[in-house]
N, C-alpha and C positions, 0 to 999 in steps of 0.2 A: 878264777875268782875275780881277777882284774877286769875280765870281759863283762861279767855281770855288773860290776861296779860302774863301768863306763856306760852300760846300757841304762842303769838306774839314773846316773847323772844326766844322761841325755834326755831321759824321760822327764826329769825335773827341770829342764831348761825353762827359764821364765818366758822366753820368747815363744817356745813351743806351747806352753800352757796358755799364753795370751791368744795365740792363733787358734788353739783348740776351742777356747771359750768363745771366740768370735765366730767360728764355724758353727757353733751351736746356737748362736743368736741370729735368727732369720731376719729380723728387722735391721739388726746391725749390718748384716751382709747386704741387704737391700741398699742401705745407706752407702756402703763402700762401693757398690756397683755404680750408683748415681755419681759419686765423687770421682771415680775413675773415668767414667764417661765424660764428665765435665772437664777433667784434666786433659783428656785426649782431644776433645773438641777445642779447648782453649789453645792447646799447643799446636794443633794443625788446622786452625781456623782458616788460614790463607789457602789451604789446599782443599778443605772440605766445602767451602762456600761455592755454590754453583755459579754465582755471578759476583761481580765486584760489589761490595757492600755500599759503595757510593755512586754506582752507575745509575744515572737517572734516565727514565724513558717516559716522557709525558704521555705518549700514545697508550701506555699500559698503566696509567695511574689508577689506583684504587681498584685493582682487579681482584676478584675473589680467588681462593685456592683453586689451582688447576694443575694439569700435568706439566705445564711450562713453568709455573711458579707454584710450588707445592703448598706454600702458606700464603699465597697472594702477594700483592704489592701494596706499597704505601701511597701517600698522596703525591709523591714525586715519581712514582713508577719504579721505585727501588725494590728489589727482591727482598721480601720480609725474612725468608729463611736465612739468606746470606747475612743479613743484619743481626739476626738473633744469634747465629753462630759466631760472628765477630764480637757481638756483645758479651758472649760467654767469656771470652778472653779478658774483657774489661772488668766484668764482675768478679771473676776468679782472682785476677791480679790485685784489684783493689781490696777484696776481702782478705786475702792471705797476707799481703804486705801491711795493711793497716792493723790487723790483729797481731802480727809479729811485732810491730812497733809498740802496740799497747802492752803486750806481754813483756817486752824488754824493759819498758818504763816501770811496769808493775813489779817486776823482779827486783829492780834496783831500789825503788822506793819501799816496797814491802820488806825486802831483805834487810835494809838498813834499819827500818823502824822496828822490826821484830828482834833483830840481833842486839842492837845497842840499847833499846828501851829508853826510859827516862824522857828528857826533853826532846830528844831526837824523835822518839816514837810519838810523842804528843803533837809535835809540829807536823810531821809527815802524815800521821793518821788524820789529823784535823783537816789538812789540805785534801787528802783523799776523800774524806767524808763530804767535804764541801763540793768537790767535783762530782761525786756519786749522787749527791742529792739533786743535782740539776739534770733534767731530761737530756739524753744524748743528742737528740735532734736539735735542741736549742743551742748546745755547745757547738755542734757541727755547723749549724747555720751561721752562728756568730763568727766562727773562725773563717769560714768560706767567704763571708761578707767582708772580712778584714783583708784576707789574703787575695781574694779574687777567685772566680770560677775556674775549673779545670781539674784534670785527673790528679795532678800533684797536690792541689789544695784539698781535694776530697780525701785522699789517702792520709794526709797530715791531720785533717779535721777529725776523721774517724779514729785515727790512732790516738789522738789526744782526748777523745770522748769516752773511751772504754777502759783506760789503764787502771782506774781506781778499783774495779772489781778484782783484778788480778793482784793488785797490791794488797788488798784485804786478805785474799786467799793465801798468798805466800807468807804474809805476816803471821797469820794464825798458825800455819804449819811450823814456822820457825820458832814461834813462842813455845810450842809443845815439844820441840826437838832439841832446843839449845841447852837444856839441862840434862840431856841424856848422858849415860855413862860414857859412851864412846866419844862424845864431844868433849867431856871433861878430860878423858884420857888423851885425846888429841891436843888439847890445850896444854896439858901438863908436859907433853913432849916438846913444847916450844913452838907449836904452830901459830902463825899470825892470825889476826882476826880475818884478814882477807882470804887466807887459805881455808880457814874453818867455814866461812860463809859461802865461798864460791865452790870449793871442792867437796864439802861434806853436807852442809845444810840445804842449800838450794837444790842439788840433785835429788836429795831424799824428800824434798817437799814439792816436787814439780808435778806429780801425778794429777792432783785436782786442777792445777792450772792448765794442763794439757786437755783435760775434759772440757773445762770452761772455754778454752780457746777454740776447740772444735765447733762447739755450738756458737761461739762468738763470730766465727767466719760467716755463718748464715745470717746473723744479725747485722753484720757489717755490709753484706750484700744488699739487704733490705734498706739499710740507711743510705747506701750509695744510690740505690734506685730512687729513694725518696728525694735526695738532693738533685738527681737527674730529672725527676718529674717536675721539680720546682725551677728547673733551668739553671741550677748552680753546680751541676756535675760536669760530665764530659760534654764538650761543645761540638756542634755540628761541624763536619759530617760524621764525626766519631760516633758509632752506635752505642747507646747505653739503653738497657732494658727500661729503665725509668723514663728516660727522655723519649723513647719510642712510644711508651704508653701516654706520655704527656701530649705529644704531637697528635696522637690518635684520638684524643678526647673531642677535638673539633669535628671529627668525622665518625663519631660513635655510631650513628644510625646509617651511615653510608658504607663504611668499611670497619665493622666491629672487630675483625680479625687482627687489625693493627694493635689493638689493646689486648685482646684475649691471648694470643700466642706468646708474646713476651711475658705476660703475667703468668701463664702456665709454666714457662721455662724457669722463671724466678721461683715459683712455688715448688716445683720439683727439686730445684737446687737446694733451697733452704730446707726442705723436708729431708733430703739426703744427709745434710750435715747434722740436722737434729737427731735423726735416727742413729747415725754413727756416734754422736755424742752421748746419747742415752745408753747405747750399748757399752761405751767406754766406762760409764759409771759402774756397771757390773763387772766388766772385764778387768778394770784396774783397781777394784776393791780389794784391799789387803786381806781381809778375813776370808773372802771367797777364794782369793788366789791361793792363800795358804792351804785351804781345805782341799785344793786340787793338786797340791804338790805331794 
């Protein structure tokens, strides 16, 4: 009898159910494959790149794709494939770190606003609404202009551009959960506000934030490329997909591959995060999840 119970319990493992639902979602699996490939390329870029990403060879400048240079070369004779591979590390790092910063800020602001309510909620929510009402690109451009161009500035600028949406999400979740019976029981047992908020409310409110953050990584990569295209992102010779496309505009009719291939790399990457994020909407849905238990 105990063996059957253990089998049933194992069958109802939340992780196993989530993985099963993911396996049934073909588009979500495609997104996972793209993300895993991106992580692999970003982690081993220094090994995978066939040439040094900053090696210049004027004799081979603006060469079309060939067996020697699979994706061609740029206006300085640098191997485009090597630069795209190294650029994957830049884009992935900026996307993940900036979104993690946004989520952390959003959890703090949204958690405090939703839990304490009153004037605290009014002040924090008004500030979040003000930030959310401004286009992210304008906030990022303003911050980078103040701080100065560079990867650190881009990460900080993107992180401070997206936090409001996560704050709104976590606030809404906490507002609906803080009056729950188990929260009242925890409070009656003498738990502090900090314990209730950090140990009980936020962990039970995090699912929609995870979904939004997954899609947000793709948006952050696009914003990083936009800043790089405008010359306010990673500075030469550090390769950035946006900066690569920007430098290629002057040679659009001579070597269009300098723009096309980085654009394709960015498109596939963003598509992968969006597909995985859309799959998480179904996978982490409470009603659907309970129906599979």
